[in-house]
C-alpha positions in Angstrom: -0.3 -0.1 0.0 1.4 3.4 -0.8 2.2 5.8 1.9 -0.5 8.4 1.0 -3.2 5.7 1.1 -2.0 4.4 4.6 -1.7 8.0 6.0 -5.2 8.5 4.7 -6.6 5.6 6.5 -4.9 6.5 9.8 -5.9 10.1 9.9 -9.5 9.2 9.2 -9.5 7.5 12.4 -8.5 10.5 14.6 -11.1 11.7 17.1 -12.9 15.1 16.0 -10.8 17.4 18.6 -7.7 16.3 16.8 -8.8 16.4 13.3 -6.9 18.7 11.0 -4.6 19.5 13.8 -2.8 16.4 14.2 -1.0 14.8 11.2 1.7 12.4 10.3 4.2 12.6 7.5 7.2 10.6 6.2 10.0 11.5 4.0 12.4 9.1 2.0 16.1 10.0 1.0 17.1 8.5 -2.5 17.2 4.8 -3.1 18.1 3.8 0.4 15.7 3.0 3.1 16.9 6.0 5.1 14.5 8.7 6.3 12.1 9.9 8.7 8.5 10.2 9.9 7.0 12.8 12.2 3.9 13.6 13.9 2.7 17.4 13.7 0.3 19.4 16.1 -0.8 22.4 14.4 2.1 22.2 12.0 4.8 22.0 15.0 6.5 18.8 15.2 5.9 16.6 18.4 7.4 13.6 17.5 10.3 12.4 15.1 11.1 8.8 14.2 14.4 8.9 12.1 15.8 5.7 10.7 19.5 7.0 11.0 18.9 8.3 14.7 17.7 4.9 15.5 20.9 3.3 14.2 23.3 5.9 15.7 21.4 5.4 19.2 22.9 2.1 19.3 26.3 2.9 17.4 29.2 3.0 19.4 32.8 3.8 18.1 35.5 1.8 19.7 38.7 3.5 20.7 42.4 2.3 20.0 43.5 3.8 23.0 41.6 1.7 25.6 39.5 4.6 26.6 35.8 4.5 27.0 34.1 4.3 23.6 32.7 7.3 21.7 28.9 7.4 21.8 26.7 9.7 19.4 25.3 12.7 21.5 21.5 13.2 21.2 20.2 15.8 18.8 19.4 18.8 20.9 16.0 19.1 18.6 14.6 16.3 20.5 14.5 18.3 23.6 11.6 20.2 22.3 9.7 16.9 21.3 7.9 14.2 23.0 10.1 11.1 21.8 13.8 10.4 22.6 16.3 10.6 20.1 16.5 7.3 18.0 13.4 5.7 19.7 11.9 4.5 16.4 12.7 4.3 13.0 10.8 5.1 10.0 10.3 1.5 9.1 9.0 0.8 12.7 6.3 3.7 12.3 5.1 2.1 8.7 4.8 -1.4 10.5 2.9 -0.1 13.4 0.6 2.0 11.2 0.0 -0.8 9.1 -0.9 -3.3 11.7 -3.0 -0.6 13.6 -5.1 0.0 10.5 -5.0 -3.8 9.3 -4.8 -6.2 11.9 -4.6 -5.0 15.8 -8.1 -4.0 17.5 -8.0 -0.5 19.0 -8.5 -2.1 22.6 -5.3 -3.9 22.0 -3.2 -1.2 20.7 -4.7 0.9 23.7 -3.2 -1.8 26.1 0.2 -2.3 24.1 3.4 -1.5 25.6 4.4 0.0 22.4 4.1 3.9 22.7 3.3 4.4 19.0 0.2 1.9 19.2 -0.9 3.6 22.3 -0.9 6.9 20.8 -2.7 6.0 17.8 -5.5 4.3 20.1 -5.8 7.4 22.2 -6.3 9.5 19.4 -8.8 7.2 17.6 -12.3 8.2 17.6 -13.6 4.8 18.7 -12.1 5.4 22.0 -14.8 7.0 24.1 -14.4 9.6 26.9 -15.1 7.3 29.7 -12.5 4.6 28.3 -9.8 7.8 28.4 -10.8 8.9 31.8 -9.3 5.7 33.2 -5.7 6.3 32.1 -3.4 8.5 33.9 -1.1 10.6 31.6 1.7 10.5 33.9 2.0 6.8 33.8 2.2 6.8 30.1 4.9 7.6 27.5 5.3 11.5 27.1 3.9 11.4 23.5 0.8 9.6 24.9 0.4 11.4 28.1 0.4 14.5 26.0 -2.4 13.4 23.5 -4.4 12.0 26.1 -4.5 15.5 27.6 -5.4 17.2 24.2 -8.1 14.6 23.9 -9.5 15.4 27.1 -9.4 19.1 26.6 -6.8 19.3 29.6 -3.8 20.7 27.6 -5.1 24.2 26.6 -2.0 26.4 26.3 0.3 23.6 27.1 3.0 23.2 24.5 4.6 19.8 23.7 8.1 21.3 25.0 6.4 22.3 28.3 4.7 19.3 28.8 8.0 17.3 28.3 10.2 19.6 30.5 7.2 19.0 33.2 7.6 15.2 32.5 11.7 15.6 33.3 11.0 17.8 36.0 8.8 15.0 37.8 10.9 12.1 36.9 14.1 14.1 38.4 12.0 14.8 41.6 10.9 11.1 41.9 14.5 9.8 41.5 
C-alpha cells in the first residue's frame, strides 16, 4: 500500500478534536531506506522517528587507546519533542501504522506496551471519553500522555515542549 493511502486511513480515525490538527508525515532520501516519519500538531513537530537516529542510538565507536568508547550525542532538537533520539525508525512507524489499520484491534493497541500503538489508540475516535478517563497521563509515554490530555481537553496552552519539561522535572524529583 502506498504511503499516501496508509496515511489517509490513519488520519480518518482521529477523533474530532484532533481532526485537522494532528498529522503524520514521512520522507525518504534517495534509493536507500533512510528517512524519517514525524507527527505534527498544528504544524509543529511533536515526535520524530528517524531511521538514521535509530541506528545511531545504538552505534558506538571503539577507541584504539583503550579509553571508553565514543557514543553519539542526542540531537538537541529532540528536547522540544515528546520522543527520545532514535526511539523509533521510519520502518517501525510504517509497520505500526499498517498493523493498526489492518490487524490490531483498538483495545489491544490501547493496552500495548508500544508507545506508538498506544498513541494511535488514544487519538482514535472509537475510544470514548469514559475509557480515556481511566488513564493517568503521568504513567504513559510522554507522547501518549500529551495526546491523552489533548483528547480530554486538559492541554489548553500547554505546548509539547512544556509538557516534556514537566515530565523531566517530575522524573528528576521522583529519583
